SETORZA-693782 format. One record per residue (C-alpha): residue in one letter; x, y, z. Coordinates in Angstrom, 3 decimals, decimal comma, m for minus. Example, Ala and Ser with C-alpha at 12.3 -4.5 7.8 and 13.67 -1.06 7.14 Angstrom:
// residues 2
R:A:12,300:m4,500:7,800
R:S:13,670:m1,060:7,140
END
This chain:
// residues 229
R:X:21,425:m10,162:8,649
R:X:21,993:m6,837:6,882
R:X:22,886:m3,603:8,690
R:X:19,515:m2,020:7,929
R:X:17,667:m5,024:9,366
R:X:19,621:m4,669:12,606
R:X:18,939:m0,911:12,757
R:X:15,276:m1,436:11,935
R:X:14,803:m3,566:15,039
R:X:16,005:m0,884:17,405
R:X:12,957:1,469:17,482
R:X:10,530:m1,442:17,872
R:X:12,140:m3,616:20,496
R:X:10,099:m2,287:23,454
R:X:7,209:m4,745:24,034
R:X:5,215:m2,069:25,879
R:X:4,678:m0,367:22,512
R:X:2,901:m3,336:21,001
R:X:m0,762:m2,954:20,116
R:X:m3,425:m5,655:20,187
R:X:m4,852:m4,434:16,904
R:X:m6,016:m7,118:14,510
R:X:m4,985:m6,227:10,966
R:X:m6,771:m8,080:8,188
R:X:m4,257:m8,945:5,475
R:X:m5,973:m9,538:2,139
R:X:m4,616:m12,079:m0,316
R:X:m6,002:m10,503:m3,454
R:X:m4,716:m12,900:m6,084
R:X:m5,953:m16,275:m7,275
R:X:m2,694:m17,003:m9,095
R:X:0,297:m15,060:m7,836
R:X:3,954:m14,856:m8,780
R:X:6,817:m15,896:m6,504
R:X:7,861:m12,230:m6,261
R:X:4,373:m11,232:m5,123
R:X:4,200:m14,023:m2,581
R:X:7,588:m13,027:m1,183
R:X:6,574:m9,371:m0,988
R:X:3,325:m10,170:0,779
R:X:5,102:m12,383:3,303
R:X:7,620:m9,642:4,047
R:X:4,846:m7,073:4,518
R:X:3,021:m9,405:6,879
R:X:6,185:m10,078:8,886
R:X:6,939:m6,361:9,193
R:X:3,406:m5,665:10,406
R:X:4,004:m8,271:13,092
R:X:7,334:m6,630:13,917
R:X:5,695:m3,257:14,552
R:X:3,088:m4,738:16,860
R:X:0,061:m5,831:14,839
R:X:m1,768:m9,121:15,169
R:X:m2,061:m10,142:11,518
R:X:m4,863:m12,340:10,215
R:X:m4,659:m13,481:6,595
R:X:m8,064:m12,902:5,024
R:X:m9,402:m14,828:2,028
R:X:m13,129:m14,537:2,781
R:X:m15,496:m11,736:3,711
R:X:m16,442:m12,667:7,291
R:X:m13,155:m11,857:9,110
R:X:m13,007:m8,359:7,591
R:X:m15,977:m7,127:9,619
R:X:m14,153:m7,754:12,899
R:X:m10,764:m6,359:11,887
R:X:m9,419:m3,147:13,384
R:X:m7,594:m2,327:10,158
R:X:m7,100:m3,841:6,717
R:X:m4,054:m3,932:4,434
R:X:m4,381:m4,719:0,738
R:X:m0,920:m5,408:m0,742
R:X:m0,322:m6,344:m4,327
R:X:2,098:m6,972:m7,149
R:X:0,567:m7,444:m10,567
R:X:m2,155:m6,012:m12,765
R:X:m5,162:m3,927:m11,709
R:X:m7,726:m6,272:m13,286
R:X:m6,102:m9,355:m11,739
R:X:m6,360:m7,777:m8,310
R:X:m9,990:m6,646:m8,612
R:X:m11,178:m9,844:m10,324
R:X:m9,561:m12,005:m7,657
R:X:m11,219:m9,949:m4,921
R:X:m14,514:m10,375:m6,752
R:X:m14,088:m14,149:m7,017
R:X:m13,384:m14,328:m3,293
R:X:m16,490:m12,186:m2,628
R:X:m14,347:m9,557:m0,949
R:X:m15,236:m6,428:m2,951
R:X:m18,450:m5,679:m1,063
R:X:m16,806:m6,505:2,278
R:X:m13,890:m4,177:1,598
R:X:m16,217:m1,386:0,459
R:X:m18,254:m1,732:3,638
R:X:m15,103:m1,775:5,781
R:X:m13,891:1,447:4,163
R:X:m17,263:3,084:4,861
R:X:m16,862:2,358:8,588
R:X:m13,924:4,774:8,782
R:X:m11,506:2,220:10,160
R:X:m7,923:2,371:8,857
R:X:m7,275:0,842:5,436
R:X:m3,929:0,715:3,628
R:X:m3,482:m0,159:m0,052
R:X:0,032:m0,853:m1,324
R:X:1,127:m0,663:m4,985
R:X:m1,701:m2,290:m6,971
R:X:m3,676:m2,345:m3,727
R:X:m3,340:1,452:m3,770
R:X:m4,352:1,706:m7,420
R:X:m7,438:m0,385:m6,614
R:X:m8,654:2,549:m4,506
R:X:m9,226:4,571:m7,708
R:X:m12,207:4,291:m10,056
R:X:m10,313:2,846:m12,994
R:X:m6,897:2,049:m14,396
R:X:m5,687:2,231:m17,989
R:X:m3,503:m0,840:m17,460
R:X:m3,996:m3,334:m20,313
R:X:m7,282:m1,571:m21,228
R:X:m8,619:m2,479:m17,810
R:X:m12,311:m3,329:m17,624
R:X:m12,579:m3,803:m13,865
R:X:m13,777:m1,029:m11,599
R:X:m11,925:m0,005:m8,457
R:X:m13,209:1,140:m5,075
R:X:m13,476:4,803:m6,077
R:X:m12,016:6,272:m2,883
R:X:m9,510:8,510:m4,670
R:X:m10,269:10,706:m7,656
R:X:m7,738:10,662:m10,469
R:X:m6,374:8,547:m13,290
R:X:m3,997:5,589:m13,136
R:X:m1,972:5,853:m16,340
R:X:1,183:4,370:m17,817
R:X:4,460:6,233:m17,616
R:X:5,269:7,834:m20,987
R:X:7,688:6,015:m23,267
R:X:10,668:7,761:m24,764
R:X:13,226:10,322:m23,578
R:X:15,312:7,496:m22,139
R:X:12,724:6,690:m19,472
R:X:12,801:3,042:m18,447
R:X:9,384:1,523:m17,804
R:X:8,690:0,032:m15,315
R:X:10,278:2,229:m12,707
R:X:12,281:m0,120:m10,500
R:X:14,309:1,253:m7,651
R:X:14,621:4,085:m5,142
R:X:12,952:7,438:m5,666
R:X:12,629:10,396:m3,334
R:X:9,161:11,318:m2,086
R:X:8,083:14,835:m1,167
R:X:5,790:14,194:1,798
R:X:2,996:16,337:3,184
R:X:1,772:16,417:6,746
R:X:0,056:13,118:7,526
R:X:0,056:10,717:10,451
R:X:1,345:8,101:8,017
R:X:4,560:10,090:7,496
R:X:5,184:10,996:11,117
R:X:8,949:10,969:11,612
R:X:9,640:10,828:7,850
R:X:11,749:13,641:6,416
R:X:10,766:15,343:3,177
R:X:12,674:13,837:0,265
R:X:13,102:10,434:1,905
R:X:13,690:7,712:m0,739
R:X:11,302:4,763:m1,014
R:X:11,404:1,711:m3,265
R:X:9,101:1,570:m6,311
R:X:8,232:m1,166:m8,825
R:X:5,506:m0,027:m11,239
R:X:4,629:0,954:m14,789
R:X:1,391:2,805:m13,968
R:X:0,809:5,702:m11,611
R:X:m1,885:8,151:m10,568
R:X:m1,500:11,852:m11,339
R:X:m3,217:15,025:m10,147
R:X:m4,793:13,383:m7,098
R:X:m6,619:15,807:m4,790
R:X:m5,940:13,560:m1,779
R:X:m2,177:13,492:m2,406
R:X:0,110:13,318:0,645
R:X:3,283:12,257:m1,179
R:X:4,680:13,132:m4,589
R:X:7,565:11,734:m6,615
R:X:8,901:12,402:m10,107
R:X:9,595:9,946:m12,904
R:X:9,309:11,521:m16,324
R:X:7,024:14,008:m14,559
R:X:5,258:14,253:m11,197
R:X:3,015:11,470:m9,916
R:X:1,191:10,757:m6,666
R:X:3,285:8,435:m4,511
R:X:0,851:8,429:m1,576
R:X:m2,727:9,526:m0,937
R:X:m5,089:9,796:2,013
R:X:m8,833:10,229:2,369
R:X:m9,807:10,174:6,033
R:X:m8,326:6,957:7,372
R:X:m7,875:5,341:3,973
R:X:m4,257:5,444:2,824
R:X:m2,576:4,405:m0,408
R:X:1,110:3,918:m1,148
R:X:2,505:3,462:m4,641
R:X:5,879:2,494:m3,210
R:X:6,639:m0,721:m1,346
R:X:7,210:m0,039:2,360
R:X:8,380:m3,627:2,875
R:X:11,262:m2,944:0,458
R:X:12,020:0,556:1,753
R:X:14,354:m0,130:4,673
R:X:13,875:1,770:7,945
R:X:11,635:4,455:6,387
R:X:9,200:1,840:5,114
R:X:9,130:0,164:8,489
R:X:8,346:3,525:10,106
R:X:5,409:4,058:7,743
R:X:3,968:0,655:8,644
R:X:4,451:1,394:12,338
R:X:2,618:4,713:11,948
R:X:m0,297:2,895:10,339
R:X:m0,447:0,258:13,061
R:X:m0,290:2,878:15,793
R:X:m3,464:4,625:14,589
R:X:m6,268:4,465:17,125
R:X:m9,986:4,054:16,516
END
């Protein structure tokens, strides 16, 4: 076990802090890579670690009874939205968001909260929660695309970043990003500024991967789980 895994356990060892929240965990891919499967499993395990009861959701009915929903994702925007459509989850997710209960989109799950993406000339529509464009990082000037690795995030006041210092590094893996988002609560720079996190009411989106972001990522997930209805 790595040092950070040992340290990460320390703030969450008290069982009196556990919540009985049921978090719906959407599997938004029909065909998914090994990397994506591993990432989703890690996210699910960390949600359990910080006190959530996690229910894997692949149909619409369980979403209605969930206290919160997490939409993770590694892959393309269209793949995510089309898989949700095939599983008849788009309408259920839209209705859940309208109820005002907490919703968290991660990476492509975050990008799905926008109207559209320019990824591979995307034709699918997103959920339209956040206003802004999801565009590819510019080529040239020595910029490597995709961005893979740690990048510091300038955070704004938000319950999601409670206990997170400004400039804390988080782990990113992406070629596309949203810019000029009115609902921005976190900003990073990679060939220019982009929105690393956004919030509209109790809907949150993270471009970075909290499950890959050591203790800081675990804290963000804990903050989400500790929200109250």
